[in-house]
Residue frames relative to the residue before (quaternion, step in Angstrom):
aa qw qx qy qz dx dy dz
Y 1.0000 0.0000 0.0000 0.0000 0.00 0.00 0.00
S 0.6877 0.4555 -0.3011 0.4784 3.61 0.89 -0.76
K 0.6305 0.5076 -0.3567 0.4665 3.57 1.03 -0.57
A 0.6175 0.5156 -0.3172 0.5022 3.63 0.99 -0.65
K 0.6427 0.5252 -0.3095 0.4640 3.56 0.95 -0.86
T 0.6807 0.4861 -0.2623 0.4811 3.58 0.93 -0.98
A 0.6606 0.4983 -0.3206 0.4610 3.59 1.05 -0.69
I 0.5608 0.5766 -0.3645 0.4693 3.61 1.17 -0.53
H 0.6783 0.4770 -0.2980 0.4728 3.46 0.79 -1.08
E 0.6746 0.4909 -0.3118 0.4546 3.68 0.71 -0.96
K 0.6429 0.5112 -0.3361 0.4608 3.66 0.95 -0.72
K 0.6675 0.4734 -0.3579 0.4498 3.59 0.82 -0.73
I 0.6028 0.5335 -0.3773 0.4578 3.64 1.07 -0.59
Q 0.6564 0.5485 -0.2636 0.4458 3.53 0.94 -1.08
L 0.6449 0.4839 -0.3089 0.5045 3.63 1.08 -0.85
H 0.6640 0.4900 -0.3400 0.4510 3.61 0.82 -0.81
D 0.6427 0.4928 -0.3360 0.4809 3.69 0.95 -0.81
N 0.6337 0.5285 -0.3335 0.4559 3.73 0.91 -0.90
N 0.6618 0.5142 -0.3022 0.4542 3.63 0.93 -0.94
N 0.6275 0.5020 -0.3170 0.5037 3.58 1.03 -0.75
D 0.6655 0.4906 -0.3182 0.4639 3.64 0.89 -0.80
L 0.6190 0.5455 -0.3302 0.4585 3.55 1.08 -0.81
S 0.6870 0.4842 -0.2937 0.4553 3.53 0.80 -0.96
Y 0.6449 0.5046 -0.3321 0.4683 3.58 0.99 -0.74
L 0.6781 0.4779 -0.2991 0.4715 3.59 0.87 -0.94
E 0.6024 0.5137 -0.3879 0.4720 3.71 1.03 -0.49
S 0.6587 0.4811 -0.3449 0.4645 3.63 0.93 -0.64
V 0.5860 0.5717 -0.3398 0.4629 3.56 1.07 -0.60
L 0.6627 0.5072 -0.2809 0.4740 3.52 0.97 -1.15
L 0.5907 0.5584 -0.3440 0.4700 3.67 1.02 -0.69
N 0.6794 0.4879 -0.2891 0.4656 3.49 0.79 -1.19
I 0.6602 0.5194 -0.3155 0.4413 3.61 0.86 -0.81
E 0.6537 0.4934 -0.2868 0.4970 3.64 1.07 -0.92
N 0.7454 0.3821 -0.2366 0.4922 3.69 0.99 -0.62
A 0.4433 0.6854 -0.4782 0.3242 3.64 1.21 0.08
D 0.2275 -0.7928 0.5485 0.1371 3.61 -0.90 0.79
T 0.7904 0.2450 -0.1188 0.5487 3.53 1.04 -0.59
I 0.6572 -0.5172 0.4073 0.3669 3.59 -1.42 0.37
A 0.5947 0.5747 -0.3258 0.4581 3.55 1.23 -0.79
E 0.6160 0.5480 -0.3127 0.4717 3.62 1.08 -0.84
L 0.6916 0.4969 -0.2485 0.4616 3.54 0.94 -1.02
D 0.6355 0.5154 -0.3045 0.4877 3.55 1.17 -0.77
V 0.6018 0.5130 -0.3561 0.4978 3.70 1.12 -0.45
I 0.6679 0.4720 -0.3110 0.4841 3.62 0.85 -0.85
R 0.6266 0.5185 -0.3536 0.4620 3.65 0.99 -0.69
E 0.6292 0.5489 -0.2973 0.4630 3.62 1.12 -0.84
E 0.6414 0.5153 -0.2995 0.4830 3.51 1.11 -0.91
L 0.6681 0.4838 -0.3057 0.4756 3.62 0.92 -0.82
R 0.6015 0.5304 -0.3619 0.4754 3.58 1.14 -0.69
D 0.7014 0.4940 -0.2923 0.4227 3.57 0.81 -0.99
T 0.7166 0.4282 -0.2565 0.4872 3.62 1.04 -0.70
G 0.5956 -0.6456 0.3369 0.3392 3.58 1.27 0.12
Y 0.5214 0.6675 -0.3986 0.3517 3.54 1.27 0.08
V 0.7467 0.2091 -0.1595 0.6110 3.60 1.29 -0.42
K 0.4561 -0.7085 0.4716 0.2599 3.51 -0.92 0.85
K 0.4811 -0.6506 0.4920 0.3212 3.58 -0.98 0.75
R 0.4550 -0.6675 0.5485 0.2158 3.50 -1.16 0.97
A 0.5054 -0.6170 0.5000 0.3374 3.65 -1.07 0.73
K 0.6946 0.4725 -0.2809 0.4640 3.73 1.01 -0.63
F 0.5075 0.6849 -0.4283 0.2999 3.60 1.16 -0.18
S 0.4109 -0.7487 0.4631 0.2369 3.56 -0.58 1.05
K 0.3349 -0.7474 0.5327 0.2134 3.54 -0.83 0.91
N 0.6040 0.5816 -0.3180 0.4425 3.56 1.30 -0.35
K 0.4395 0.7034 -0.4314 0.3550 3.56 1.31 -0.24
K 0.3091 -0.7464 0.5544 0.1999 3.65 -0.70 1.05
R 0.4822 -0.6215 0.5479 0.2847 3.51 -1.21 0.79
T 0.3800 -0.7110 0.5293 0.2644 3.60 -1.04 0.75
K 0.4900 -0.6557 0.4884 0.3024 3.53 -1.02 0.67
P 0.5046 -0.6538 0.4604 0.3256 3.58 -0.77 0.83
N 0.1106 -0.7930 0.5989 -0.0110 3.42 -0.88 1.11
P 0.1427 -0.8208 0.5459 0.0890 3.72 0.05 1.13
T 0.4952 -0.6314 0.4925 0.3369 3.51 -1.12 0.61
K 0.2498 -0.7747 0.5712 0.1056 3.55 -1.09 0.85
Y 0.0804 -0.7654 0.6383 0.0163 3.60 -0.92 1.04
T 0.2008 -0.7345 0.6323 0.1425 3.55 -1.30 0.51
L 0.3616 -0.7531 0.5164 0.1881 3.50 -0.81 1.19
S 0.7520 -0.4159 0.2950 0.4178 3.45 -1.36 0.09
D 0.7564 0.3691 -0.2525 0.4774 3.54 0.93 -0.55
G 0.6255 -0.5670 0.3104 0.4370 3.55 1.40 0.19
T 0.4443 0.6793 -0.4499 0.3724 3.58 1.28 0.21
T 0.3447 -0.7492 0.5193 0.2241 3.63 -0.87 0.96
V 0.1292 -0.7560 0.6390 0.0595 3.58 -1.17 0.71
L 0.1527 -0.7937 0.5849 0.0682 3.60 -0.83 0.85
V 0.1195 -0.8118 0.5714 -0.0129 3.62 -0.95 0.95
G 0.3275 -0.7570 0.5366 0.1780 3.56 -0.77 1.02
H 0.3927 -0.7389 0.4986 0.2264 3.60 -1.05 0.71
N 0.7787 0.0383 0.0028 0.6262 3.64 1.11 -0.70
N 0.7920 -0.4257 0.2296 0.3726 3.42 -1.38 0.20
I 0.6626 0.5072 -0.3042 0.4595 3.47 1.14 -0.73
E 0.5922 0.5318 -0.3331 0.5054 3.54 1.24 -0.69
N 0.6349 0.5431 -0.3505 0.4231 3.61 0.87 -0.89
D 0.6333 0.5675 -0.2805 0.4453 3.49 1.06 -1.00
Y 0.6836 0.4941 -0.2282 0.4863 3.41 0.90 -1.20
L 0.6485 0.5335 -0.2935 0.4569 3.62 0.91 -0.91
T 0.7407 0.4656 -0.1994 0.4414 3.52 0.83 -1.13
T 0.7866 0.3721 -0.1480 0.4700 3.51 0.86 -1.19
K 0.7776 0.3667 -0.1504 0.4881 3.60 1.02 -0.85
L 0.7841 0.4037 -0.1687 0.4402 3.51 0.62 -1.20
A 0.6831 0.4982 -0.2928 0.4465 3.59 0.88 -0.84
D 0.3733 -0.6799 0.5691 0.2730 3.53 -1.13 0.65
K 0.6517 -0.5622 0.3474 0.3723 3.61 -1.19 0.37
T 0.6531 0.4874 -0.2983 0.4969 3.54 1.33 -0.41
D 0.5194 0.5950 -0.4606 0.4050 3.73 1.11 -0.26
I 0.4726 -0.6506 0.5527 0.2187 3.43 -1.60 0.47
W 0.2040 -0.7529 0.6196 0.0873 3.60 -0.94 1.09
M 0.0497 -0.7862 0.6159 -0.0096 3.43 -1.14 0.98
H 0.0767 0.7920 -0.6032 0.0558 3.56 -1.18 0.70
A 0.5273 -0.6173 0.4694 0.3472 3.58 -0.91 0.60
K 0.5062 -0.7029 0.4202 0.2704 3.50 -0.66 1.23
D 0.8598 -0.0529 0.0348 0.5067 3.72 -0.82 1.01
I 0.6245 0.4927 -0.3586 0.4884 3.63 1.06 0.55
P 0.5193 -0.5810 0.5163 0.3553 3.67 -0.96 0.75
G 0.3232 0.7231 -0.5691 0.2210 3.60 -1.02 0.86
S 0.6570 -0.5235 0.3967 0.3700 3.49 -1.50 -0.15
H 0.4272 -0.6043 0.5867 0.3287 3.55 -1.19 0.42
V 0.1100 -0.7827 0.6113 0.0393 3.39 -1.17 0.97
I 0.1363 -0.7961 0.5876 0.0480 3.59 -0.77 1.02
I 0.2285 -0.7314 0.6338 0.1057 3.52 -1.09 1.05
R 0.2266 -0.7929 0.5472 0.1433 3.57 -0.42 1.17
L 0.1850 -0.8113 0.5543 0.0181 3.54 -0.70 1.20
E 0.3734 -0.6795 0.5596 0.2927 3.52 -0.95 0.72
R 0.7634 -0.4473 0.2357 0.4019 3.53 -1.40 0.45
E 0.7238 0.4522 -0.2653 0.4487 3.61 0.86 -0.97
R 0.6601 0.5196 -0.3073 0.4471 3.66 1.13 -0.37
T 0.0325 -0.7699 0.6370 0.0193 3.61 -1.07 0.86
L 0.7124 -0.4286 0.3280 0.4486 3.59 -1.25 0.04
E 0.6521 0.5351 -0.3162 0.4341 3.59 1.05 -0.84
N 0.7890 0.2607 -0.1990 0.5195 3.66 0.90 -0.59
L 0.4051 0.6738 -0.5014 0.3612 3.64 1.12 0.67
P 0.4442 -0.7162 0.4520 0.2924 3.60 -0.63 1.02
A 0.6001 -0.5792 0.4266 0.3499 3.59 -1.22 0.89
D 0.6774 0.4567 -0.3933 0.4216 3.75 0.76 -0.63
I 0.5999 0.5361 -0.4077 0.4319 3.71 0.92 -0.39
I 0.6274 0.5425 -0.3181 0.4592 3.54 1.07 -0.88
Y 0.6717 0.4896 -0.3019 0.4669 3.49 0.98 -0.97
E 0.6424 0.5290 -0.3397 0.4382 3.66 0.87 -0.76
A 0.6861 0.4579 -0.2862 0.4874 3.56 0.92 -0.82
A 0.6084 0.5520 -0.3402 0.4575 3.56 1.09 -0.68
S 0.6071 0.5789 -0.2981 0.4554 3.48 1.17 -0.81
I 0.6294 0.4954 -0.2938 0.5217 3.58 1.15 -0.84
A 0.6764 0.4988 -0.3050 0.4479 3.65 0.82 -0.77
A 0.6360 0.5241 -0.3077 0.4755 3.48 1.16 -0.75
Y 0.6258 0.5492 -0.3021 0.4642 3.59 1.12 -0.97
H 0.7306 0.4161 -0.2012 0.5027 3.59 0.97 -0.97
S 0.5829 0.5640 -0.3878 0.4379 3.64 1.13 0.60
K 0.6929 -0.4411 0.3579 0.4440 3.53 -1.39 0.19
S 0.7559 0.4015 -0.2250 0.4657 3.68 0.92 -0.87
R 0.1371 0.8589 -0.4868 0.0803 3.60 1.06 0.55
D 0.6816 0.4994 -0.2514 0.4720 3.59 1.30 -0.62
S 0.5208 0.6637 -0.3877 0.3714 3.49 1.29 -0.32
E 0.5117 -0.6600 0.4523 0.3129 3.57 -1.16 0.48
N 0.8186 0.1020 -0.0256 0.5647 3.68 1.00 -0.75
I 0.0042 -0.8266 0.5556 -0.0896 3.52 -0.24 1.41
P 0.3350 -0.7401 0.5397 0.2208 3.66 -0.56 1.01
V 0.1171 -0.7785 0.6164 0.0184 3.58 -1.02 0.86
D 0.2288 -0.7197 0.6356 0.1606 3.62 -0.75 0.96
Y 0.0105 0.7593 -0.6505 0.0127 3.49 -1.39 0.69
V 0.0642 0.7856 -0.6043 0.1163 3.53 -1.00 0.93
P 0.5278 -0.5801 0.4467 0.4306 3.62 -1.02 0.26
V 0.6295 -0.6097 0.3378 0.3435 3.49 -1.03 0.89
R 0.5338 0.6552 -0.3742 0.3817 3.60 1.21 -0.57
Y 0.7176 0.4589 -0.2249 0.4732 3.53 1.22 -0.62
V 0.5442 0.5823 -0.3772 0.4718 3.59 1.33 -0.11
K 0.0118 0.7795 -0.6248 0.0432 3.54 -0.83 1.12
K 0.3260 -0.7130 0.5917 0.1878 3.51 -1.15 0.80
P 0.3833 -0.7256 0.5051 0.2673 3.68 -0.55 0.95
N 0.5435 -0.6205 0.4508 0.3413 3.51 -1.12 0.84
G 0.8272 0.2258 -0.2099 0.4697 3.44 -1.17 0.94
S 0.5217 0.6463 -0.4273 0.3571 3.71 1.14 -0.06
K 0.5890 -0.6021 0.4234 0.3336 3.46 -1.26 0.64
P 0.6962 -0.4864 0.3239 0.4169 3.56 -1.29 0.35
G 0.7763 0.3529 -0.2041 0.4808 3.61 -0.92 0.73
M 0.6445 0.5146 -0.3539 0.4411 3.65 1.13 -0.24
């Protein structure tokens, strides 16, 4: 009985870990599908190497410089700047390092996709942000998600100060 009880507990932990791995690998697959250049694929390969999913090659140069994340910049109809990450490393950089605490973070709800940051000026807040600007930025977040061809994609948005990266989590989570 106690052996079976312990096994059930351990299997729940393994199932949780496997679900986290699956969601991470789905986001990596989306990044691979959306990659436009060889350089973007190299960054994804480097990310997979760092997380242990791909073995390091013996010929891999240790002197190779890491490329600085370069998120895509969009300008909305009223001149507001929106930044979009291309892969999990860029998403982390964008959300945790580049964005101010007053900026707005967006992501397609429960769907692998890019992090989207709405850059706000000092006098603007989420409360006084026009609905059409939120809708435009949400459209960008939906386009850069796995469900880009769907008609109705829910998008979460919140000020960056409320976005937390769990300790020990993989890039982009």
